[in-house]
C-alpha positions as CSV (number, residue, x, y, z in Angstrom):
1,X,110.6,73.8,74.9
2,X,110.5,70.9,77.5
3,X,107.7,68.4,77.1
4,X,108.0,66.9,80.5
5,X,106.1,69.1,83.1
6,X,108.8,68.4,85.6
7,X,111.3,70.2,83.3
8,X,108.9,72.8,81.9
9,X,107.8,74.1,85.3
10,X,111.3,74.2,86.8
11,X,113.2,77.5,86.6
12,X,116.4,75.6,86.0
13,X,115.3,74.2,82.6
14,X,112.9,76.8,81.3
15,X,113.7,78.8,78.1
16,X,112.9,82.0,80.0
17,X,116.3,83.4,80.8
18,X,115.0,85.7,83.5
19,X,113.4,82.8,85.4
20,X,116.5,80.6,84.8
21,X,118.7,83.2,86.6
22,X,116.8,82.4,89.8
23,X,118.2,78.8,89.7
24,X,121.9,79.8,89.2
25,X,124.2,80.3,92.2
26,X,125.2,83.9,92.5
27,X,122.9,84.9,89.6
28,X,125.4,83.8,87.0
29,X,124.1,82.2,83.8
30,X,126.9,79.8,83.1
31,X,129.4,77.5,84.8
32,X,132.8,78.9,85.8
33,X,134.8,79.7,82.7
34,X,131.9,79.5,80.3
35,X,129.8,82.3,79.0
36,X,126.0,82.3,78.9
37,X,124.4,83.3,75.7
38,X,125.3,86.8,74.8
39,X,127.5,87.5,77.9
40,X,131.1,87.4,78.8
41,X,132.7,84.5,80.7
42,X,132.7,84.5,84.5
43,X,135.2,87.0,85.9
44,X,135.7,88.8,82.5
45,X,134.3,92.0,81.2
46,X,132.6,92.2,77.8
47,X,135.1,93.0,75.1
48,X,135.2,96.6,74.0
49,X,136.5,98.1,70.8
50,X,140.3,98.3,70.9
51,X,140.7,95.9,73.9
52,X,142.3,92.4,73.7
53,X,140.0,89.5,73.0
54,X,139.2,87.1,75.9
55,X,140.8,83.7,76.0
56,X,139.4,81.3,73.4
57,X,138.7,84.0,70.8
58,X,141.2,85.5,68.4
59,X,141.9,89.3,68.2
60,X,141.7,91.0,64.9
61,X,144.5,89.7,62.7
62,X,145.4,86.7,64.9
63,X,144.7,83.1,64.1
64,X,141.6,81.7,65.8
65,X,142.2,79.2,68.6
66,X,145.9,80.3,69.3
67,X,146.1,82.1,72.7
68,X,148.8,84.7,73.3
69,X,151.3,84.3,76.1
70,X,149.4,87.0,78.1
71,X,146.2,85.0,77.7
72,X,147.8,81.8,78.9
73,X,149.2,83.6,81.9
74,X,145.8,85.0,82.8
75,X,144.3,81.5,82.4
76,X,146.8,79.8,84.7
77,X,146.7,82.6,87.3
78,X,143.0,82.5,87.8
79,X,141.9,81.5,91.3
80,X,140.5,78.0,92.0
81,X,136.8,77.5,91.7
82,X,135.1,79.0,94.7
83,X,131.9,77.8,96.6
84,X,129.6,79.3,93.9
85,X,131.3,77.4,91.0
86,X,131.3,74.1,92.9
87,X,127.6,74.3,93.4
88,X,126.8,73.9,89.7
89,X,124.8,71.2,88.1
90,X,126.8,68.4,86.5
91,X,125.9,65.4,84.4
92,X,127.4,63.1,87.0
93,X,125.1,64.6,89.6
94,X,122.0,64.1,87.5
95,X,123.0,60.5,86.8
96,X,123.6,59.6,90.4
97,X,120.3,61.2,91.5
98,X,118.4,59.4,88.7
99,X,120.0,56.0,89.7
100,X,119.0,56.6,93.3
101,X,115.4,57.6,92.3
102,X,115.0,54.5,90.1
103,X,116.6,52.4,92.8
104,X,113.9,53.4,95.2
105,X,111.3,52.7,92.5
106,X,112.8,49.2,92.2
107,X,112.5,48.6,96.0
108,X,108.8,49.5,95.9
109,X,108.4,47.2,92.8
110,X,110.0,44.3,94.7
111,X,107.8,44.9,97.8
112,X,104.5,44.5,96.1
113,X,105.7,41.7,93.7
114,X,107.0,39.8,96.8
115,X,103.7,40.3,98.6
116,X,101.8,38.9,95.6
117,X,104.0,35.8,95.5
118,X,103.7,35.3,99.3
119,X,100.1,36.1,100.0
120,X,98.4,36.2,96.6
121,X,95.8,38.8,95.7
122,X,95.1,39.8,99.3
123,X,93.5,43.0,100.5
124,X,96.9,44.3,101.6
125,X,98.3,43.7,98.1
126,X,95.6,45.8,96.5
127,X,95.9,48.5,99.1
128,X,99.6,48.8,98.3
129,X,99.1,48.6,94.5
130,X,96.3,51.1,94.1
131,X,97.3,53.1,97.1
132,X,100.7,53.5,95.5
133,X,99.1,54.6,92.2
134,X,97.0,57.3,94.0
135,X,99.8,58.5,96.2
136,X,102.2,58.6,93.3
137,X,99.8,60.6,91.2
138,X,99.3,63.2,94.0
139,X,103.1,63.4,94.7
140,X,103.7,63.8,91.0
141,X,101.5,66.9,90.9
142,X,103.1,68.2,94.1
143,X,106.6,67.8,92.7
144,X,105.7,69.3,89.3
145,X,104.3,72.5,90.8
146,X,106.8,72.9,93.7
147,X,109.2,75.8,93.1
148,X,112.1,74.1,94.8
149,X,112.9,70.4,94.4
150,X,112.4,68.3,97.5
151,X,114.5,65.1,97.5
152,X,112.2,63.5,100.1
153,X,109.1,64.1,98.1
154,X,110.7,62.9,94.9
155,X,111.9,59.7,96.5
156,X,108.5,59.2,98.1
157,X,107.0,59.5,94.6
158,X,109.5,56.9,93.3
159,X,108.6,54.5,96.1
160,X,104.8,54.9,95.6
161,X,105.2,54.4,91.8
162,X,107.3,51.3,92.5
163,X,104.5,49.8,94.6
164,X,102.0,50.4,91.8
165,X,104.3,49.1,89.1
166,X,105.2,46.0,91.0
167,X,101.5,45.2,91.6
168,X,100.4,45.9,88.0
169,X,103.3,43.9,86.6
170,X,102.7,41.0,89.0
171,X,99.1,40.7,88.0
172,X,100.0,40.4,84.4
173,X,102.9,38.0,85.0
174,X,101.2,35.7,87.5
175,X,97.5,36.6,87.4
176,X,97.1,36.4,83.6
177,X,99.8,33.7,83.2
178,X,102.0,35.9,81.0
179,X,105.3,34.3,82.1
180,X,108.4,36.4,81.6
181,X,106.5,39.6,80.7
182,X,108.2,41.6,83.4
183,X,111.7,40.8,82.0
184,X,110.6,41.4,78.5
185,X,109.2,44.8,79.3
186,X,112.2,45.8,81.4
187,X,114.6,44.7,78.6
188,X,112.6,46.6,75.9
189,X,112.4,49.7,78.0
190,X,116.2,49.6,78.6
191,X,116.7,49.2,74.8
192,X,114.5,52.2,74.0
193,X,116.3,54.4,76.6
194,X,119.8,53.3,75.4
195,X,118.9,53.8,71.7
196,X,117.4,57.2,72.4
197,X,120.5,58.3,74.4
198,X,122.9,57.1,71.7
199,X,121.0,58.9,69.0
200,X,121.0,62.1,71.1
201,X,124.7,61.8,72.1
202,X,125.8,61.4,68.5
203,X,123.6,64.4,67.5
204,X,121.4,62.3,65.2
205,X,118.1,63.2,66.9
206,X,117.1,66.6,68.0
207,X,113.9,68.4,68.7
208,X,112.4,71.3,66.7
209,X,109.7,73.8,67.3
210,X,107.5,72.2,64.7
211,X,108.0,68.7,66.1
212,X,107.3,70.0,69.6
213,X,103.9,71.3,68.4
214,X,103.1,68.0,66.8
215,X,104.2,66.2,69.9
216,X,101.9,68.1,72.2
217,X,98.9,67.8,69.9
218,X,99.4,64.0,69.6
219,X,100.0,63.7,73.3
220,X,96.8,65.5,74.2
221,X,94.8,63.3,71.8
222,X,96.4,60.2,73.3
223,X,95.6,61.4,76.8
224,X,92.0,62.0,76.0
225,X,91.7,58.5,74.5
226,X,93.2,57.0,77.6
227,X,90.7,58.9,79.9
228,X,87.7,57.9,77.7
229,X,88.9,54.3,77.6
230,X,89.4,54.2,81.4
231,X,86.0,55.6,82.0
232,X,84.4,53.0,79.7
233,X,86.2,50.2,81.5
234,X,85.2,51.6,84.9
235,X,81.5,51.5,83.9
236,X,81.7,48.2,82.1
237,X,81.1,49.6,78.6
238,X,83.9,47.6,77.1
239,X,82.6,44.2,78.2
240,X,85.2,41.6,79.1
241,X,88.1,43.2,77.1
242,X,91.1,43.2,79.4
243,X,92.3,46.6,78.3
244,X,89.1,48.1,77.1
245,X,89.1,49.5,73.6
246,X,92.9,48.9,73.4
247,X,92.1,45.1,73.1
248,X,89.6,45.6,70.3
249,X,90.8,44.8,66.8
250,X,91.5,47.7,64.4
251,X,90.8,47.8,60.7
252,X,94.5,47.5,60.0
253,X,94.8,43.7,59.6
254,X,92.9,43.2,62.8
255,X,95.9,44.5,64.9
256,X,94.6,45.5,68.3
257,X,94.2,49.3,68.9
258,X,96.4,49.0,71.9
259,X,99.3,47.8,69.9
260,X,99.0,50.6,67.4
261,X,98.4,53.3,70.0
262,X,101.0,51.8,72.3
263,X,103.6,52.0,69.6
264,X,102.7,55.6,69.1
265,X,103.0,56.2,72.9
266,X,106.5,54.6,72.9
267,X,107.6,57.0,70.1
268,X,106.1,59.9,72.2
269,X,108.0,58.7,75.2
270,X,111.3,58.5,73.3
271,X,110.8,62.0,71.9
272,X,110.0,63.1,75.5
273,X,113.3,61.6,76.6
274,X,115.1,63.7,73.9
275,X,113.4,66.8,75.3
276,X,114.5,65.8,78.8
277,X,118.1,65.4,77.6
278,X,118.1,68.8,76.0
279,X,116.7,70.3,79.2
280,X,119.5,68.8,81.3
281,X,122.1,69.9,78.8
282,X,120.7,73.4,78.9
283,X,120.8,73.4,82.7
284,X,124.4,72.3,82.8
285,X,125.5,74.9,80.3
286,X,123.7,77.6,82.3
287,X,125.4,76.4,85.5
288,X,122.2,76.1,87.5
289,X,122.4,75.0,91.1
290,X,123.1,71.3,91.7
291,X,119.9,70.8,93.7
292,X,118.0,70.9,90.4
293,X,119.6,67.6,89.6
294,X,116.7,66.2,91.7
295,X,114.2,67.9,89.3
296,X,116.0,66.3,86.4
297,X,116.0,62.9,88.1
298,X,112.2,63.3,88.8
299,X,111.5,64.2,85.2
300,X,113.5,61.3,83.8
301,X,111.9,58.8,86.2
302,X,108.4,60.0,85.1
303,X,109.3,59.4,81.4
304,X,110.9,56.0,82.1
305,X,107.9,54.8,84.1
306,X,105.6,55.9,81.3
307,X,107.7,54.0,78.7
308,X,107.7,50.9,80.9
309,X,103.9,50.9,81.4
310,X,103.2,51.4,77.7
311,X,105.7,48.6,76.6
312,X,104.3,46.3,79.3
313,X,100.8,46.8,78.0
314,X,101.7,46.3,74.4
315,X,103.3,43.0,75.2
316,X,100.3,41.9,77.3
317,X,97.9,42.7,74.5
318,X,100.0,40.9,71.9
319,X,100.5,37.8,74.0
320,X,96.9,37.9,75.3
321,X,95.6,37.7,71.7
322,X,97.8,34.8,70.7
């Protein structure tokens, strides 16, 4: 089960096989030469009793993994991949689209950061920062519930989020005097992503139905706390605390609540990344259309932005209390 709504609402990455068939070119459930779960490979009929086994599986009485000469001839005589097969989703396609999406986010980031350095906290700066946050939120909802991925809307979301992130980060770096916090947050975010990807690639970390349930319960609780805290800050109920209740000390050695909850949020974000990776792997194995690489790029960008914001806030709270 995908945790990221961008994956969960996409037919390409859903666990529902019937819905997933809508995202596959030609209605096939796997890439050329690979069989979907419980079906024969593309271009082959299911094996019947008394018939020779398909390539890659051993007939009765024959050693597993050793193809017969007839099977080898069939393999080499197959036609080249046609238009349907070349339209499949690939890992390289997802990587390139994700890099492009994050690149657009970086451009928006630099725009508001540069405006802050050149003009200070002007009205135009706040319009870009908070306007980017609002537009990014709306475009996130549009892209989540859109049946077909739209590259233009996904890149527009990335640009809007970049404007917000640049403004928010700049206020902490230059407004609060937290020199180097942007670099620290970017480096820490990159380390979390790299570590999560390595653990996933080496099959050390995987999701499970039980962990998924715990993930959603904790995520909902964290989301409710964030909404309550934002409302209290909006109406001045938290006084002069920079991050509301997050800046308040906890009973655990006086560590600010924001550090404890932020650490929990980073773990949630890392687990969400693992769920994203599993969704992408499932989409590639199914052979969904390559256009859904944009959905994967959008989902990964959402998770990465969430991780960056949480890490940035943890560092700001720790350094602000010292």
